[in-house]
C-alpha positions in Angstrom: 111.1 85.5 116.5 108.1 84.6 114.3 108.8 84.8 110.6 105.2 85.1 109.6 102.3 83.0 108.5 99.4 81.7 110.4 100.6 79.5 113.3 104.1 81.0 113.2 103.5 84.6 114.4 103.5 85.6 118.1 99.9 86.8 118.0 97.0 86.8 115.5 96.6 89.8 113.3 93.5 91.9 113.7 91.2 92.4 110.6 90.6 96.1 109.9 88.2 97.9 107.6 89.0 101.1 105.8 92.7 101.2 106.7 95.2 101.9 104.0 99.0 101.4 103.7 100.8 103.9 101.5 104.0 102.5 99.9 105.9 104.7 97.4 102.8 107.0 97.4 100.6 104.1 96.2 97.6 103.2 98.5 96.9 99.5 99.4 94.1 98.1 101.5 95.1 96.8 104.9 93.7 93.3 105.3 95.0 92.8 108.9 97.7 94.0 111.3 99.3 93.3 114.7 101.9 94.7 117.0 104.5 93.0 114.8 103.3 93.3 111.2 100.8 93.9 108.5 99.1 92.2 105.5 98.0 94.3 102.6 96.2 93.3 99.4 95.9 93.0 96.7 99.5 94.0 96.1 100.8 94.5 92.6 104.1 96.4 93.3 107.7 95.5 92.8 108.6 94.5 96.5 109.7 90.9 97.1 110.4 88.8 100.1 113.3 90.2 102.1 113.0 93.8 100.7 113.0 96.6 103.3 110.5 99.5 102.7 108.8 102.2 104.5 105.0 102.7 104.6 102.4 104.9 106.2 99.4 103.2 107.9 96.3 105.3 107.9 93.0 104.2 109.6 89.9 106.4 109.8 88.3 106.6 113.3 84.7 106.9 114.2 85.1 110.5 115.4 86.4 111.6 112.0 90.1 111.6 113.1 92.7 109.4 111.6 95.1 107.0 113.3 98.4 106.9 111.4 102.0 106.0 111.8 105.0 105.6 109.4 107.5 102.7 109.9 110.1 100.6 108.2 109.2 97.0 107.5 110.7 93.9 105.8 108.6 91.9 103.3 108.0 88.4 104.6 106.1 87.2 101.5 104.2 88.3 98.5 101.5 85.9 97.2 98.0 85.7 95.9 96.7 87.0 99.3 98.9 90.1 99.2 102.0 91.4 100.9 102.9 90.4 104.4 105.5 92.4 106.3 107.1 92.6 109.7 107.9 96.0 111.3 111.6 96.8 111.8 113.1 98.9 114.6 109.9 100.4 116.0 110.7 103.2 118.4 109.0 103.1 121.8 106.5 105.8 121.0 105.2 104.1 117.8 105.2 100.6 119.4 103.1 101.9 122.3 100.8 103.7 120.0 100.2 100.6 117.9 99.7 98.4 121.0 97.3 100.9 122.6 95.2 101.1 119.5 95.1 97.3 119.1 94.1 96.9 122.7 91.3 99.4 122.2 90.1 97.6 119.1 90.1 94.2 120.7 88.7 95.1 124.1 85.3 93.6 125.0 82.5 96.0 124.5 
């Protein structure tokens, strides 16, 4: 399984505008995300590589609705770019929801 980092992960992460990740009730901008993980930044919290945590992902949609999910993740790294994390133990429903949304966002227009 990919540990993280460009060239190591299974698929490229998708840049996203306007999405937020809420960790310990603190909001952070989502830089990019994929079926397997997320990058947020800037990150100034106390989490370090290897730490497990839970977060809520919230992305506004063009119709005024919000796409959101809450999952457990493990920190892969924290550096000058932000915090990179890999999802842990996604259930089938959330995994499908993430995959369907990413497929919709990356589909040719």
